Phi, psi and omega in degrees: 000132181274171185302316182295317179294319179298318179297316179298315181291323182296325182301322184269359182289146170268152175292129179239352176229128177244127178261118181247213186293343177286347178078186185292329180298327183290338183245000184302316181295318179296315179297318179302315179296318180294322179292335175292330185263338184219161184286321184229143176226131178263130184240133177250130178260108182287162183307320182297331180278329188286315184052240178259011184262141179276162184300319181300317180294316178297317180297320178297315178300315181294317179299318178297321181298328185246006179069039181247174176240154178266123175279313185197152168232137177216127182060240181249025183234145177227151175244125181243155179207168174242000000 
């Protein structure tokens, strides 16, 4: 899938992974399983997860944990893919 197609598909995605106070470690297995089943996964970083950390940093940590890449981050949401 090319960048333009990924961007179009990412726009219409619903959030299926929410990162809360448990942090990225708490959702890594769930995200990994979802990435096995679908091309793109939208992740929302709730206030409890962010603390003083920005969304890009959290998304990078989560992507590294599951061997994924970040397509885009906007606000408190990131789209990841493999």
